[in-house]
C-alpha positions as CSV (number, residue, x, y, z in Angstrom):
1,M,1.9,23.7,-3.4
2,P,-1.0,21.2,-3.3
3,V,-0.8,18.2,-5.5
4,A,-4.1,19.2,-7.0
5,E,-2.5,22.4,-8.2
6,L,0.5,20.5,-9.7
7,N,-1.9,18.3,-11.5
8,H,-4.5,20.9,-12.4
9,S,-4.9,19.6,-15.9
10,R,-6.2,16.1,-14.8
11,S,-8.0,14.5,-11.9
12,I,-6.6,12.1,-9.4
13,P,-6.7,8.6,-10.9
14,S,-9.9,6.7,-10.4
15,Y,-9.9,3.8,-8.0
16,A,-11.8,1.8,-10.6
17,N,-8.8,2.0,-12.9
18,L,-6.1,1.1,-10.4
19,G,-6.6,-2.7,-10.5
20,L,-6.6,-2.9,-6.7
21,V,-6.6,-6.5,-5.5
22,T,-5.2,-8.2,-2.5
23,S,-3.2,-10.7,-4.5
24,N,0.4,-11.6,-4.4
25,S,1.2,-9.2,-7.3
26,S,4.7,-7.7,-7.5
27,S,4.9,-3.9,-7.2
28,E,8.5,-4.1,-8.1
29,A,7.6,-5.7,-11.3
30,I,5.3,-2.9,-12.3
31,R,7.2,0.0,-10.6
32,P,7.9,2.9,-12.9
33,A,11.4,2.9,-14.3
34,R,12.4,6.5,-15.0
35,A,16.1,7.2,-16.0
36,D,15.5,10.9,-15.9
37,D,14.2,11.1,-12.3
38,N,17.4,12.6,-11.0
39,Q,17.3,15.4,-13.6
40,L,13.6,16.1,-12.8
41,I,14.5,16.3,-9.1
42,R,17.3,18.7,-9.7
43,N,15.0,20.9,-11.8
44,A,12.4,20.8,-9.1
45,Q,14.9,21.7,-6.5
46,M,15.7,24.8,-8.6
47,G,12.0,25.8,-8.5
48,D,10.6,24.1,-11.6
49,A,7.1,23.2,-10.6
50,D,6.5,21.4,-13.9
51,A,9.4,19.0,-13.1
52,F,7.8,18.0,-9.8
53,A,4.4,17.7,-11.5
54,E,6.0,15.2,-13.8
55,L,7.4,13.2,-10.9
56,V,3.9,13.1,-9.5
57,R,2.5,12.0,-12.8
58,Q,5.0,9.1,-13.0
59,Y,4.4,7.8,-9.5
60,D,0.9,8.8,-8.4
61,R,-0.8,5.6,-9.3
62,A,1.8,3.4,-7.5
63,V,1.7,5.6,-4.4
64,L,-2.1,5.8,-4.3
65,R,-2.4,2.0,-4.8
66,L,0.1,1.4,-1.9
67,A,-1.7,3.9,0.4
68,I,-5.1,2.4,-0.2
69,H,-3.9,-1.2,0.2
70,L,-2.0,-0.5,3.5
71,T,-4.8,1.5,5.0
72,G,-7.6,-0.7,3.6
73,S,-9.6,2.5,2.9
74,P,-9.9,4.5,-0.3
75,E,-10.6,7.6,1.7
76,D,-7.7,7.3,4.1
77,G,-5.5,6.1,1.2
78,Q,-6.2,9.3,-0.8
79,D,-5.5,11.5,2.2
80,I,-2.2,9.8,2.8
81,Y,-1.4,10.0,-1.0
82,Q,-1.9,13.7,-0.9
83,E,0.1,14.1,2.3
84,A,2.9,12.0,0.9
85,F,3.4,14.2,-2.1
86,M,3.0,17.3,-0.1
87,R,5.9,16.1,2.2
88,A,7.9,15.2,-0.8
89,Y,7.5,18.6,-2.3
90,T,8.3,20.5,0.9
91,N,11.3,18.3,1.7
92,L,12.6,17.9,-1.8
93,N,15.7,20.1,-1.2
94,S,16.8,17.5,1.4
95,F,16.9,14.7,-1.2
96,R,20.6,13.7,-1.6
97,F,20.3,11.1,-4.4
98,E,21.4,8.4,-2.0
99,C,18.4,6.3,-3.1
100,S,15.9,6.4,-6.0
101,F,12.9,8.7,-5.9
102,Y,10.8,5.6,-6.0
103,T,12.3,4.4,-2.7
104,W,12.1,7.8,-1.2
105,I,8.4,8.4,-1.9
106,Y,7.5,4.9,-0.9
107,R,9.3,5.4,2.4
108,I,7.3,8.6,3.0
109,V,3.9,6.9,2.2
110,T,4.8,3.7,4.1
111,N,5.7,5.7,7.2
112,L,2.5,7.8,6.9
113,C,0.5,4.5,6.7
114,L,2.3,3.2,9.7
115,D,1.4,6.2,11.8
116,H,-2.2,5.9,10.6
117,L,-2.4,2.2,11.6
118,R,-0.9,2.9,15.0
119,K,-3.5,5.5,15.7
120,K,-6.2,3.1,14.6
121,H,-4.6,-0.1,15.9
122,S,-8.0,-1.4,17.2
123,R,-9.3,-1.5,13.6
124,V,-8.3,-4.7,11.9
125,R,-8.2,-4.6,8.1
126,D,-9.5,-7.6,6.3
127,L,-6.9,-8.8,3.7
128,T,-9.7,-10.7,1.9
129,T,-11.1,-7.4,0.6
130,T,-10.6,-5.7,-2.7
131,I,-11.9,-2.7,-4.6
132,S,-14.8,-3.4,-7.0
133,A,-15.0,-1.9,-10.5
134,D,-17.2,1.0,-9.2
135,G,-14.7,1.8,-6.4
136,E,-16.6,0.1,-3.6
137,Q,-14.8,-2.2,-1.1
138,E,-16.0,-5.8,-1.3
139,H,-14.9,-9.2,-0.1
140,I,-13.1,-11.5,-2.5
141,V,-15.2,-14.5,-1.5
142,E,-18.3,-12.5,-2.5
143,R,-16.9,-12.3,-6.1
144,M,-16.5,-16.1,-6.4
145,P,-18.9,-17.4,-9.0
146,D,-21.9,-19.3,-7.7
147,H,-22.5,-22.3,-10.0
148,S,-25.4,-23.7,-8.0
149,V,-29.0,-23.1,-8.9
150,G,-29.6,-21.0,-5.9
151,S,-27.4,-19.5,-3.2
152,N,-25.0,-21.8,-1.4
153,P,-25.4,-21.1,2.4
154,E,-22.6,-23.5,3.3
155,R,-20.1,-21.8,1.1
156,S,-21.2,-18.4,2.3
157,L,-20.7,-19.5,5.9
158,A,-17.3,-21.0,5.1
159,G,-16.3,-17.7,3.5
160,R,-17.4,-15.7,6.5
161,E,-15.6,-18.0,8.8
162,L,-12.4,-17.7,6.8
163,R,-12.6,-13.9,6.9
164,D,-13.2,-13.9,10.6
165,K,-10.2,-16.2,11.2
166,I,-7.9,-14.0,9.1
167,C,-9.2,-10.9,10.8
168,R,-8.5,-12.4,14.3
169,A,-5.1,-13.5,13.2
170,L,-4.2,-10.0,11.8
171,G,-5.3,-8.5,15.1
172,T,-2.3,-10.2,16.7
173,L,0.2,-8.3,14.6
174,T,1.6,-4.9,15.4
175,P,1.1,-2.2,12.7
176,R,4.8,-2.6,11.7
177,E,4.5,-6.3,11.4
178,R,1.4,-5.9,9.3
179,V,3.0,-3.4,7.0
180,V,6.1,-5.5,6.5
181,F,4.0,-8.6,5.9
182,E,1.9,-6.8,3.3
183,L,4.8,-5.2,1.5
184,K,6.5,-8.6,1.2
185,H,3.6,-10.9,0.4
186,Y,1.0,-8.6,-1.1
187,H,3.2,-6.2,-3.0
188,G,6.1,-8.6,-3.7
189,L,8.8,-6.2,-2.6
190,R,12.3,-7.4,-1.7
191,L,13.2,-7.3,1.9
192,R,16.1,-5.0,1.1
193,T,13.6,-2.6,-0.5
194,V,11.3,-2.8,2.5
195,A,14.3,-2.1,4.8
196,G,15.1,1.0,2.8
197,M,11.5,2.2,3.0
198,L,11.4,1.8,6.7
199,N,14.9,3.1,7.2
200,T,16.2,0.0,8.9
201,T,18.4,-3.1,8.1
202,E,17.4,-6.1,6.0
203,G,18.1,-8.3,9.0
204,T,15.6,-6.4,11.2
205,I,13.0,-6.7,8.4
206,K,13.6,-10.5,8.2
207,N,13.0,-10.7,12.0
208,T,9.9,-8.7,11.8
209,L,8.5,-10.8,8.9
210,F,9.4,-14.0,10.8
211,R,7.5,-12.8,13.8
212,A,4.5,-11.8,11.7
213,T,4.4,-15.1,9.8
214,H,4.8,-17.1,13.0
215,K,1.9,-15.2,14.7
216,L,-0.4,-15.7,11.7
217,R,0.4,-19.4,11.4
218,F,-0.1,-19.9,15.1
219,E,-3.4,-18.1,15.2
220,L,-4.8,-19.7,12.0
221,A,-3.7,-23.2,13.2
222,G,-5.5,-22.6,16.5
223,A,-8.6,-21.4,14.8
224,R,-9.2,-24.6,12.9
């Protein structure tokens, strides 16, 4: 059953209302806390479509935000958002309550994003971008206030150079390294949580994060 049918009474959340920024905000701090998730899952497993629709309602914003951030594209993020909930719906009977629904749905969307990034590994996402109030992608440096009488060519040049350096540095990371780095530093997730999402150990995630951080530091130091 398509997510749109489960949510027929309301539209998919607007990008303009999601507060999408590439800051070091903590997703865990804003993650939905729902004590009745397990009961909703049990009801949905018994065929209650309204119960699954409620799960979608509780987590759709967080899932869409994550998908857009990891892919760097509102269009790709929405496609993955839809696919993630479709997979959750079709595989709900395999849910064994060994983790929270939050971790499970994040695991699904994170792995979908990983697959997407691997297919488009040549496209480097710029972590200095965000989503404007009208839903358009823009560079953070372009939102910095200009206090000069006219434009400031030197500052504009410095901003472009910084973006280029970060883009080149990110290009040295594997898709998995990029996802781990973003989940930790841009979404504020604990390494144990990231490990659960990627179905691996916390030690493996620590090693991946170390490699990613080392590569970025090395590239940015050499780009000075």
